[in-house]
RODO-2510 file (C-alpha; in nm, 4 decimals, decimal comma):
residues 553
     n   res          X          Y          Z
     1     x   -21,1931     9,6250    12,6288
     2     x   -21,5076     9,7728    12,4746
     3     x   -21,3997     9,6365    12,1304
     4     x   -21,3616     9,2806    12,2710
     5     x   -21,6850     9,3134    12,4657
     6     x   -21,8673     9,4218    12,1476
     7     x   -21,7479     9,1035    11,9723
     8     x   -21,9679     8,8933    12,2010
     9     x   -22,2727     9,0520    12,0435
    10     x   -22,1529     9,1626    11,6976
    11     x   -21,9784     8,8587    11,5502
    12     x   -22,0019     8,6428    11,2457
    13     x   -22,1685     8,3612    11,4355
    14     x   -22,4829     8,5788    11,4665
    15     x   -22,4941     8,7775    11,1458
    16     x   -22,2915     8,8739    10,8411
    17     x   -22,3341     9,2323    10,7350
    18     x   -22,6682     9,2536    10,9261
    19     x   -22,8164     9,4019    11,2439
    20     x   -22,7480     9,1758    11,5413
    21     x   -22,9079     9,3910    11,8118
    22     x   -23,2712     9,2946    11,7407
    23     x   -23,1632     8,9278    11,7278
    24     x   -22,9769     8,9467    12,0549
    25     x   -23,2687     9,1238    12,2288
    26     x   -23,5017     8,8564    12,1014
    27     x   -23,2834     8,5720    12,2279
    28     x   -23,2267     8,7505    12,5583
    29     x   -23,5954     8,7881    12,6140
    30     x   -23,6598     8,4220    12,5146
    31     x   -23,4140     8,3135    12,7780
    32     x   -23,5098     8,5448    13,0636
    33     x   -23,8887     8,5610    13,0290
    34     x   -23,9714     8,1870    13,0949
    35     x   -23,8686     8,2320    13,4589
    36     x   -24,1187     8,5232    13,4940
    37     x   -24,3888     8,3162    13,3155
    38     x   -24,3260     8,0222    13,5575
    39     x   -24,3618     8,2549    13,8516
    40     x   -24,6917     8,4035    13,7190
    41     x   -24,8348     8,0497    13,6574
    42     x   -24,7434     7,9567    14,0202
    43     x   -24,9401     8,2523    14,1586
    44     x   -25,2807     8,0784    14,1719
    45     x   -25,1249     7,7951    14,3721
    46     x   -25,0575     8,0392    14,6531
    47     x   -25,3361     8,2981    14,6055
    48     x   -25,6401     8,1192    14,4725
    49     x   -25,9931     8,2695    14,4944
    50     x   -26,2085     8,1646    14,7802
    51     x   -26,2376     7,8852    14,8596
    52     x   -25,8586     7,8966    14,8443
    53     x   -25,6733     7,5842    14,7454
    54     x   -25,4302     7,4371    14,9961
    55     x   -25,0778     7,5751    14,9721
    56     x   -24,8451     7,3362    14,7824
    57     x   -24,6809     7,0879    15,0094
    58     x   -24,3104     7,0723    15,0924
    59     x   -24,1948     6,8501    14,8116
    60     x   -24,3972     7,0474    14,5544
    61     x   -24,2141     7,3549    14,6628
    62     x   -23,8930     7,1694    14,6380
    63     x   -23,9761     7,0780    14,2756
    64     x   -24,0340     7,4520    14,1993
    65     x   -23,6917     7,5420    14,3532
    66     x   -23,5405     7,2650    14,1495
    67     x   -23,6858     7,4035    13,8204
    68     x   -23,5429     7,7461    13,8813
    69     x   -23,1950     7,6041    13,9579
    70     x   -23,1919     7,3728    13,6521
    71     x   -23,3212     7,6455    13,4175
    72     x   -23,0477     7,8830    13,5465
    73     x   -22,7728     7,6282    13,5021
    74     x   -22,8871     7,5211    13,1551
    75     x   -22,9324     7,8674    13,0134
    76     x   -22,6010     7,9992    13,1559
    77     x   -22,4169     7,6821    13,0333
    78     x   -22,5608     7,6951    12,6785
    79     x   -22,4773     8,0639    12,6354
    80     x   -22,1285     8,0092    12,7566
    81     x   -22,0861     7,7151    12,5186
    82     x   -22,2074     7,9184    12,2270
    83     x   -21,9633     8,2038    12,2976
    84     x   -21,6833     7,9905    12,4328
    85     x   -21,4457     8,0488    12,1391
    86     x   -21,4754     8,4297    12,1899
    87     x   -21,3258     8,3932    12,5330
    88     x   -20,9940     8,3258    12,3680
    89     x   -20,8109     8,5151    12,0871
    90     x   -20,8838     8,4136    11,7325
    91     x   -20,6885     8,4791    11,4161
    92     x   -20,8769     8,8026    11,3378
    93     x   -20,8058     8,9504    11,6765
    94     x   -20,4399     8,8469    11,6743
    95     x   -20,3613     8,9807    11,3264
    96     x   -20,5370     9,3143    11,3769
    97     x   -20,4654     9,3987    11,7393
    98     x   -20,1145     9,2585    11,7834
    99     x   -19,9406     9,5218    11,5588
   100     x   -20,0987     9,7992    11,7703
   101     x   -19,8774     9,9692    12,0318
   102     x   -20,0527     9,7839    12,3140
   103     x   -19,8642     9,5668    12,5625
   104     x   -19,9576     9,1934    12,5852
   105     x   -20,0316     9,2285    12,9481
   106     x   -20,2831     9,5030    12,8857
   107     x   -20,4402     9,3184    12,6029
   108     x   -20,4774     9,0029    12,8233
   109     x   -20,6255     9,2217    13,0957
   110     x   -20,8718     9,3780    12,8528
   111     x   -20,9851     9,0318    12,7392
   112     x   -21,0299     8,9007    13,0827
   113     x   -21,2231     9,2059    13,1876
   114     x   -21,4524     9,1784    12,8847
   115     x   -21,5062     8,8057    12,9581
   116     x   -21,6031     8,8820    13,3143
   117     x   -21,8394     9,1679    13,2201
   118     x   -22,0069     8,9484    12,9643
   119     x   -22,0518     8,6610    13,2044
   120     x   -22,1871     8,9008    13,4704
   121     x   -22,4444     9,0434    13,2216
   122     x   -22,5448     8,6915    13,1346
   123     x   -22,5797     8,5916    13,4996
   124     x   -22,8012     8,8913    13,5842
   125     x   -22,9993     8,8789    13,2696
   126     x   -23,0963     8,5126    13,2981
   127     x   -23,1727     8,5069    13,6696
   128     x   -23,3101     8,8480    13,7763
   129     x   -23,6701     8,7377    13,7147
   130     x   -23,6107     8,4230    13,9314
   131     x   -23,4668     8,6180    14,2193
   132     x   -23,7127     8,9045    14,2229
   133     x   -24,0370     8,7487    14,0879
   134     x   -24,0730     8,4158    14,2645
   135     x   -24,0455     8,5155    14,6344
   136     x   -24,3275     8,7758    14,6286
   137     x   -24,5512     8,5260    14,4520
   138     x   -24,5242     8,2773    14,7399
   139     x   -24,5352     8,5248    15,0231
   140     x   -24,3801     8,2465    15,2301
   141     x   -24,0624     8,3502    15,4231
   142     x   -23,9950     8,6064    15,1503
   143     x   -23,6632     8,7218    15,2884
   144     x   -23,5160     8,3799    15,3243
   145     x   -23,6600     8,2691    14,9999
   146     x   -23,4926     8,5724    14,8288
   147     x   -23,1587     8,4915    14,9866
   148     x   -23,1956     8,1211    14,8833
   149     x   -23,2770     8,2235    14,5269
   150     x   -22,9921     8,4649    14,5180
   151     x   -22,7265     8,2396    14,6551
   152     x   -22,8302     7,8912    14,5239
   153     x   -22,9472     7,9976    14,1673
   154     x   -22,6451     8,2268    14,1125
   155     x   -22,4041     7,9621    14,2398
   156     x   -22,5581     7,7018    14,0053
   157     x   -22,5203     7,9351    13,7063
   158     x   -22,1611     8,0257    13,8076
   159     x   -22,0746     7,6551    13,8389
   160     x   -22,2218     7,5823    13,4927
   161     x   -22,0299     7,8646    13,3266
   162     x   -21,7108     7,7842    13,5064
   163     x   -21,7234     7,4152    13,4111
   164     x   -21,7729     7,5071    13,0373
   165     x   -21,4800     7,7527    13,0422
   166     x   -21,2601     7,5185    13,2454
   167     x   -21,3150     7,2233    13,0206
   168     x   -21,2539     7,4352    12,7126
   169     x   -20,9315     7,5573    12,8704
   170     x   -20,8183     7,2046    12,9578
   171     x   -20,8851     7,0961    12,5989
   172     x   -20,6773     7,3882    12,4652
   173     x   -20,3920     7,2958    12,7048
   174     x   -20,3926     6,9197    12,6726
   175     x   -20,5288     6,8235    12,3246
   176     x   -20,2817     6,8516    12,0335
   177     x   -20,3500     7,1404    11,7992
   178     x   -20,4300     6,9116    11,5078
   179     x   -20,7219     6,7578    11,7051
   180     x   -20,8285     7,0698    11,8982
   181     x   -21,1230     7,1568    11,6784
   182     x   -21,2659     6,8049    11,6790
   183     x   -21,2207     6,7731    12,0543
   184     x   -21,3844     7,1154    12,1134
   185     x   -21,6843     7,0228    11,8902
   186     x   -21,7226     6,6929    12,0797
   187     x   -21,7167     6,8809    12,4114
   188     x   -21,9805     7,1289    12,2898
   189     x   -22,2010     6,8536    12,1661
   190     x   -22,1712     6,6489    12,4881
   191     x   -22,2234     6,9519    12,7156
   192     x   -22,5282     7,0614    12,5222
   193     x   -22,6772     6,7153    12,5381
   194     x   -22,6163     6,6928    12,9155
   195     x   -22,7605     7,0387    12,9855
   196     x   -23,0721     7,0019    12,7696
   197     x   -23,1316     6,6466    12,8966
   198     x   -23,1320     6,7829    13,2497
   199     x   -23,4049     7,0256    13,1652
   200     x   -23,6189     6,7864    12,9529
   201     x   -23,6150     6,5093    13,2184
   202     x   -23,7667     6,7424    13,4889
   203     x   -24,1231     6,6051    13,4592
   204     x   -23,9946     6,2469    13,5125
   205     x   -23,7964     6,3457    13,8331
   206     x   -24,0622     6,5595    14,0053
   207     x   -24,2704     6,2680    14,1428
   208     x   -23,9578     6,1036    14,2824
   209     x   -23,7925     6,4076    14,4355
   210     x   -23,8064     6,2689    14,7952
   211     x   -23,6480     5,9334    14,7035
   212     x   -23,3888     6,0996    14,4759
   213     x   -23,2611     6,3424    14,7442
   214     x   -23,2256     6,0601    14,9884
   215     x   -23,0698     5,8108    14,7407
   216     x   -22,7138     5,7949    14,5931
   217     x   -22,8108     5,9398    14,2585
   218     x   -22,8355     6,2933    14,3888
   219     x   -22,4660     6,2990    14,4755
   220     x   -22,3779     6,2542    14,1054
   221     x   -22,6199     6,5048    13,9670
   222     x   -22,4969     6,8696    14,0028
   223     x   -22,8413     7,0387    14,0093
   224     x   -22,9270     6,8470    14,3301
   225     x   -22,6139     6,9922    14,4959
   226     x   -22,7463     7,3428    14,4524
   227     x   -23,0989     7,2248    14,5523
   228     x   -22,9414     7,1222    14,8799
   229     x   -22,7836     7,4622    14,9181
   230     x   -23,1241     7,6250    14,8387
   231     x   -23,3057     7,4234    15,1009
   232     x   -23,0415     7,4722    15,3705
   233     x   -23,0565     7,8534    15,3355
   234     x   -23,4367     7,8511    15,3197
   235     x   -23,5056     7,6102    15,6040
   236     x   -23,2183     7,7158    15,8312
   237     x   -23,1836     7,4819    16,1387
   238     x   -23,4909     7,2872    16,0267
   239     x   -23,3239     7,1588    15,7124
   240     x   -23,3292     6,7913    15,6231
   241     x   -23,0043     6,5940    15,6766
   242     x   -22,9701     6,4940    15,3070
   243     x   -22,9716     6,8587    15,2013
   244     x   -22,6644     6,9366    15,4242
   245     x   -22,4525     6,6845    15,2322
   246     x   -22,5650     6,8171    14,8998
   247     x   -22,4981     7,1777    15,0051
   248     x   -22,1389     7,0888    15,0965
   249     x   -22,0970     6,9251    14,7575
   250     x   -22,2270     7,2403    14,5925
   251     x   -21,9856     7,4665    14,7598
   252     x   -21,6817     7,2325    14,6919
   253     x   -21,7800     7,1773    14,3274
   254     x   -21,8236     7,5502    14,2621
   255     x   -21,4838     7,6315    14,4202
   256     x   -21,3098     7,3508    14,2158
   257     x   -21,4780     7,4600    13,8928
   258     x   -21,3733     7,8271    13,9328
   259     x   -21,0159     7,7182    14,0310
   260     x   -20,9820     7,4988    13,7212
   261     x   -21,1217     7,7831    13,4968
   262     x   -20,8850     8,0446    13,6612
   263     x   -20,5770     7,8156    13,6314
   264     x   -20,6310     7,6809    13,2807
   265     x   -20,7353     8,0106    13,1251
   266     x   -20,3837     8,1714    13,1105
   267     x   -20,2234     7,8628    12,9589
   268     x   -20,5058     7,8203    12,7131
   269     x   -20,4829     8,1935    12,6260
   270     x   -20,1116     8,1631    12,5375
   271     x   -20,1630     7,8444    12,3340
   272     x   -20,4628     7,9771    12,1467
   273     x   -20,2737     8,2951    12,0657
   274     x   -19,9908     8,0869    11,9234
   275     x   -20,2384     7,8644    11,7230
   276     x   -20,4141     8,1670    11,5777
   277     x   -20,0942     8,2655    11,4055
   278     x   -19,9318     7,9316    11,3296
   279     x   -20,2528     7,7301    11,2462
   280     x   -20,3190     7,3719    11,3412
   281     x   -20,1300     7,2286    11,0506
   282     x   -20,3804     6,9477    11,0280
   283     x   -20,4239     6,7696    10,7014
   284     x   -20,6029     6,4734    10,8431
   285     x   -20,9287     6,5563    10,6683
   286     x   -20,7921     6,5097    10,3099
   287     x   -20,6044     6,1839    10,3863
   288     x   -20,8852     6,0188    10,5827
   289     x   -21,1496     6,0897    10,3252
   290     x   -20,9577     6,0103    10,0078
   291     x   -21,1104     5,6636     9,9483
   292     x   -21,4621     5,7884    10,0322
   293     x   -21,4157     6,0801     9,7999
   294     x   -21,2997     5,8518     9,5126
   295     x   -21,6109     5,6313     9,5546
   296     x   -21,8352     5,9386     9,5543
   297     x   -21,6746     6,0733     9,2363
   298     x   -21,7171     5,7379     9,0580
   299     x   -22,0820     5,6865     9,1539
   300     x   -22,2881     5,9969     9,2637
   301     x   -22,0656     6,2933     9,1720
   302     x   -21,9786     6,2360     8,8086
   303     x   -22,0390     6,5903     8,6984
   304     x   -21,7498     6,8282     8,7795
   305     x   -21,9830     7,1181     8,8892
   306     x   -22,1475     6,8830     9,1348
   307     x   -21,8151     6,7853     9,2850
   308     x   -21,7210     7,1594     9,3153
   309     x   -22,0452     7,2365     9,5065
   310     x   -22,0235     6,9286     9,7219
   311     x   -21,6678     6,9909     9,8417
   312     x   -21,7179     7,3664     9,8676
   313     x   -21,9960     7,2991    10,1260
   314     x   -21,7741     7,0450    10,3154
   315     x   -21,4860     7,2943    10,3347
   316     x   -21,7032     7,5924    10,4284
   317     x   -21,8583     7,4000    10,7197
   318     x   -21,5153     7,3340    10,8695
   319     x   -21,5182     7,6938    10,9953
   320     x   -21,5480     7,7203    11,3775
   321     x   -21,8774     7,9120    11,3703
   322     x   -22,0482     7,6434    11,1646
   323     x   -21,9069     7,3638    11,3798
   324     x   -22,0522     7,5341    11,6888
   325     x   -22,3938     7,5365    11,5214
   326     x   -22,3692     7,1659    11,4264
   327     x   -22,2272     7,0607    11,7585
   328     x   -22,5026     7,2313    11,9597
   329     x   -22,7715     7,1116    11,7233
   330     x   -22,6428     6,7536    11,7561
   331     x   -22,6387     6,7896    12,1319
   332     x   -22,9887     6,9047    12,1297
   333     x   -23,0981     6,6123    11,9172
   334     x   -22,9246     6,3615    12,1496
   335     x   -23,0906     6,5230    12,4460
   336     x   -23,4362     6,4871    12,2845
   337     x   -23,3772     6,1177    12,2077
   338     x   -23,2225     6,0430    12,5433
   339     x   -23,4996     6,2127    12,7394
   340     x   -23,7609     6,0329    12,5413
   341     x   -23,6081     5,6884    12,6007
   342     x   -23,5156     5,7455    12,9691
   343     x   -23,7533     5,6110    13,2293
   344     x   -23,7380     5,6626    13,6062
   345     x   -23,9425     5,4417    13,8379
   346     x   -23,9547     5,3603    14,2050
   347     x   -23,8307     5,0063    14,2608
   348     x   -23,8046     4,8557    14,6070
   349     x   -23,7898     5,1927    14,7768
   350     x   -23,5147     5,3402    14,5574
   351     x   -23,5189     5,5148    14,2145
   352     x   -23,4148     5,3000    13,9101
   353     x   -23,3192     5,4509    13,5752
   354     x   -23,3491     5,2493    13,2538
   355     x   -23,3979     5,2952    12,8841
   356     x   -23,6688     5,1425    12,6766
   357     x   -23,5113     4,9532    12,3868
   358     x   -23,8433     4,9561    12,1983
   359     x   -23,8230     5,3368    12,1880
   360     x   -23,5590     5,2798    11,9170
   361     x   -23,8420     5,2454    11,6666
   362     x   -23,9249     5,6186    11,7295
   363     x   -23,5695     5,7309    11,7984
   364     x   -23,4368     5,6300    11,4557
   365     x   -23,6722     5,8393    11,2412
   366     x   -23,6393     6,1193    11,4968
   367     x   -23,2654     6,1167    11,4557
   368     x   -23,3052     6,1083    11,0789
   369     x   -23,5305     6,4106    11,0805
   370     x   -23,3195     6,5985    11,3328
   371     x   -23,0017     6,5377    11,1377
   372     x   -23,1419     6,6479    10,8059
   373     x   -23,3101     6,9566    10,9575
   374     x   -22,9824     7,0437    11,1442
   375     x   -22,7743     7,0143    10,8260
   376     x   -23,0247     7,2269    10,6355
   377     x   -23,0156     7,4939    10,9109
   378     x   -22,6340     7,4924    10,9019
   379     x   -22,6437     7,5534    10,5255
   380     x   -22,8649     7,8602    10,5897
   381     x   -22,6551     7,9912    10,8794
   382     x   -22,4713     8,3267    10,8552
   383     x   -22,1552     8,3134    10,6411
   384     x   -21,9318     8,5367    10,4461
   385     x   -22,0153     8,4733    10,0767
   386     x   -21,6855     8,6017     9,9373
   387     x   -21,5561     8,2446     9,9031
   388     x   -21,8262     8,1579     9,6565
   389     x   -21,7473     8,4084     9,3875
   390     x   -21,6377     8,1351     9,1428
   391     x   -21,9829     7,9800     9,0968
   392     x   -22,1743     8,2880     8,9619
   393     x   -21,8790     8,3864     8,7462
   394     x   -21,8131     8,0542     8,5757
   395     x   -22,1631     7,9111     8,5620
   396     x   -22,4123     8,1974     8,6269
   397     x   -22,7263     8,1068     8,8186
   398     x   -22,7318     7,7707     8,9897
   399     x   -22,8672     7,4943     8,7720
   400     x   -23,0301     7,1645     8,8634
   401     x   -22,7099     6,9567     8,8875
   402     x   -22,5537     7,2058     9,1310
   403     x   -22,8706     7,2211     9,3564
   404     x   -22,8898     6,8406     9,3355
   405     x   -22,5393     6,8403     9,4786
   406     x   -22,6602     7,0335     9,7792
   407     x   -22,9350     6,7802     9,8472
   408     x   -22,6949     6,4953     9,7931
   409     x   -22,4469     6,6426    10,0481
   410     x   -22,7231     6,6448    10,3153
   411     x   -22,8383     6,2945    10,2112
   412     x   -22,4906     6,1413    10,2416
   413     x   -22,4219     6,2966    10,5852
   414     x   -22,7614     6,2099    10,7225
   415     x   -22,7390     5,8470    10,5945
   416     x   -22,4079     5,7945    10,7566
   417     x   -22,5388     5,9278    11,0938
   418     x   -22,8658     5,7292    11,0954
   419     x   -22,7146     5,4028    10,9569
   420     x   -22,4485     5,4193    11,2191
   421     x   -22,7113     5,4629    11,4924
   422     x   -22,9001     5,1513    11,3757
   423     x   -22,5816     4,9470    11,3538
   424     x   -22,4775     5,0505    11,7107
   425     x   -22,8250     4,9731    11,8342
   426     x   -22,8239     4,6191    11,6720
   427     x   -22,4820     4,5622    11,8288
   428     x   -22,5679     4,6787    12,1772
   429     x   -22,9247     4,5433    12,1886
   430     x   -22,9243     4,2376    11,9628
   431     x   -23,2265     4,0720    12,1267
   432     x   -23,4296     4,3842    12,1986
   433     x   -23,6218     4,3782    11,8772
   434     x   -23,6345     4,1199    11,5901
   435     x   -23,3797     4,1391    11,3130
   436     x   -23,6470     4,2213    11,0582
   437     x   -23,7200     4,5314    11,2679
   438     x   -23,3532     4,6369    11,2469
   439     x   -23,3604     4,5847    10,8699
   440     x   -23,6695     4,7934    10,8331
   441     x   -23,5158     5,0690    11,0548
   442     x   -23,2110     5,0629    10,8359
   443     x   -23,4288     5,1065    10,5214
   444     x   -23,6264     5,3846    10,6968
   445     x   -23,3115     5,5662    10,7971
   446     x   -23,1925     5,5710    10,4319
   447     x   -23,5353     5,6533    10,2974
   448     x   -23,5836     5,9536    10,5332
   449     x   -23,2246     6,0692    10,4495
   450     x   -23,3246     6,0768    10,0839
   451     x   -23,6768     6,2191    10,1034
   452     x   -23,6436     6,4800    10,3804
   453     x   -23,3653     6,6845    10,1911
   454     x   -23,5946     6,6820     9,8857
   455     x   -23,8777     6,8371    10,0982
   456     x   -23,6883     7,0755    10,3089
   457     x   -23,4656     7,2091    10,0240
   458     x   -23,7431     7,2066     9,7625
   459     x   -23,7550     7,5862     9,7426
   460     x   -23,3766     7,6326     9,7694
   461     x   -23,2401     7,8108     9,4645
   462     x   -22,8980     7,9189     9,5839
   463     x   -22,5702     7,7388     9,6554
   464     x   -22,5013     7,7621    10,0376
   465     x   -22,2456     8,0287    10,1505
   466     x   -22,2473     8,2079     9,8212
   467     x   -22,5080     8,4781     9,8999
   468     x   -22,5867     8,6896    10,1961
   469     x   -22,9054     8,5474    10,3337
   470     x   -23,1546     8,8161    10,4526
   471     x   -23,3960     8,6872    10,7194
   472     x   -23,7625     8,6971    10,6056
   473     x   -24,0737     8,7410    10,8147
   474     x   -24,1832     8,3926    10,7164
   475     x   -23,8738     8,2247    10,8526
   476     x   -24,0128     8,1757    11,2025
   477     x   -24,3421     8,0405    11,0666
   478     x   -24,1542     7,7882    10,8522
   479     x   -23,9323     7,6839    11,1437
   480     x   -24,2420     7,6301    11,3677
   481     x   -24,4081     7,4294    11,0939
   482     x   -24,0961     7,2205    11,0479
   483     x   -24,0569     7,1207    11,4187
   484     x   -24,4162     7,1312    11,5420
   485     x   -24,5928     6,9650    11,2427
   486     x   -24,3352     6,7929    11,0217
   487     x   -24,1213     6,6497    11,2973
   488     x   -24,4005     6,4515    11,4888
   489     x   -24,5629     6,3752    11,1556
   490     x   -24,2566     6,2122    11,0228
   491     x   -24,2177     5,9928    11,3350
   492     x   -24,5896     5,8998    11,3323
   493     x   -24,5730     5,7911    10,9633
   494     x   -24,2516     5,5972    11,0182
   495     x   -24,4049     5,4132    11,3158
   496     x   -24,6999     5,3143    11,1049
   497     x   -24,5009     5,1998    10,8085
   498     x   -24,2230     5,0130    10,9908
   499     x   -24,4323     4,7042    11,0907
   500     x   -24,5613     4,6769    10,7325
   501     x   -24,2141     4,6903    10,5837
   502     x   -24,0845     4,4167    10,8217
   503     x   -24,3791     4,1898    10,7477
   504     x   -24,2283     4,0230    10,4428
   505     x   -23,9630     4,0647    10,1682
   506     x   -24,2304     4,1594     9,9219
   507     x   -24,3338     4,4556    10,1315
   508     x   -23,9638     4,5556    10,1678
   509     x   -23,9262     4,5488     9,7841
   510     x   -24,2498     4,7409     9,7335
   511     x   -24,1335     5,0047     9,9757
   512     x   -23,7998     5,0395     9,7911
   513     x   -23,9860     5,0866     9,4643
   514     x   -24,2187     5,3434     9,6215
   515     x   -23,9107     5,5342     9,7632
   516     x   -23,7484     5,5555     9,4172
   517     x   -24,0757     5,6719     9,2444
   518     x   -24,1453     5,9351     9,5127
   519     x   -23,7887     6,0627     9,5103
   520     x   -23,8002     6,0857     9,1273
   521     x   -24,1288     6,2683     9,1338
   522     x   -24,0164     6,5291     9,3889
   523     x   -23,6868     6,5689     9,1994
   524     x   -23,8619     6,6121     8,8652
   525     x   -24,1052     6,8755     9,0048
   526     x   -23,8157     7,0676     9,1589
   527     x   -23,6195     7,0583     8,8283
   528     x   -23,9217     7,1831     8,6413
   529     x   -23,9684     7,4747     8,8830
   530     x   -23,5938     7,5611     8,8564
   531     x   -23,6088     7,5570     8,4713
   532     x   -23,9116     7,7760     8,4646
   533     x   -23,7531     8,0256     8,7092
   534     x   -23,4309     8,0325     8,5034
   535     x   -23,6260     8,0874     8,1872
   536     x   -23,8250     8,3759     8,3404
   537     x   -23,5073     8,5421     8,4689
   538     x   -23,3422     8,5136     8,1241
   539     x   -23,6475     8,6683     7,9568
   540     x   -23,6509     8,9573     8,2025
   541     x   -23,2766     9,0236     8,1405
   542     x   -23,3270     9,0204     7,7557
   543     x   -23,6324     9,2480     7,7873
   544     x   -23,4261     9,4928     7,9861
   545     x   -23,1372     9,4787     7,7401
   546     x   -23,3320     9,5147     7,4070
   547     x   -23,4011     9,8746     7,2975
   548     x   -23,7596     9,9968     7,2727
   549     x   -23,9249    10,0263     6,9349
   550     x   -24,0676    10,3661     7,0063
   551     x   -24,4287    10,2778     6,9201
   552     x   -24,5949    10,4503     7,2118
   553     x   -24,7633    10,7088     6,9928
***
């Protein structure tokens, strides 16, 4: 059991050959501390200096309770999604542990015990600050507020984790083995998008909390169920009628989610154990991409070494750990775009949700940047480099054609995603914006897919998954620069350029020429830096190999 429990922390998804404890402690602190920070910032609202401000009204306090519930559900759900594959046996566990003289029943009991202990640690670690820090801050009905926090927040977190495990178990039981990995990645992406969207849309829902709890929308949004449970425990007999209905929904939903997780887990455990030995037997990837691969070889991948690097990256990213990164990253990007386009307003006494079609002009460059940044992050994720031994042995240090293949791989994937988004938007909203705007967005999606890999991978000098990447002290600063400065800057520049491009065909042609010149300039500068680095490394090697002349007096 201790071995299985240790795999939740020390596994290849977090680090390869490195120390994972500091990383895990950092992540745990980043998840648990925001609840404490929120409670500290709420302190002046209840304990201001004289003259004291008025105590927050009822619906303001309800919004505070809703925040703690949503944060608990989102954090617990995301952590469960990230570690979902470790709840079931994988090939490494099956091949190593099955020959040992341990009965299957004892092995299954050990895994279930490890899973429950891990979930309990997550539950306590992500919610202790909420339960113990918020009630003393308010000093309003501290005992009942403590009980409401304890029951409602913990119930919401348990529901979120049980849903993730239950859906994963149902997919393992129902979906054919050949499509299991694709279905699991789609589930992880959709669940991440739903959870993060719930958190990001909080500011838009707070002013409408009264109407939302009385309207029909609350019955379809799980966080409102547990908000009803929270308010029923806190108010007691003085609770509002709408919260009683929501509290009953919370109790029923939690019971059903736990029942589905408990019933589906044994069947999924047996099937995943069998799949770990037999494999999926899927060869759909090779057949479905044969024509696309032929076109690439005839146009963009004419050099054999570029083909090798390109397909090596594609095959390496099919590993489960990399697909989890990509699925959760894609879900986070979808949540950002959805929360930015969603609008909630009060219309004729009820809340109406709608999406702004004109937000597409900002969403397309945002998706392009997020896709490129996500793919670049996946290429830098932890991986076992033993599969890339062929490149340094046959070709030595990476050269410009091989590194160009890495950028080309990101460009092709990002172009497919962004062009598909624009085509879907033009199909779903044909009259939302002019056709020239869709054409300019199509051009911008391709342009950003070409230029952003050149910028983000400008200093890359290694083929992905061929070397152990040691984290540097500057990694966090570069990540913050990428998402805080480069991300909004890219969207702002795209919004300024898009009307100019769609003004006339002459502007479109000038933009295409500027794209080619800029891409060529960045590529030539990168090639020059790579050649200088290779020349310097060769001189250093020769200097170390040549014998000294003995002229030191």
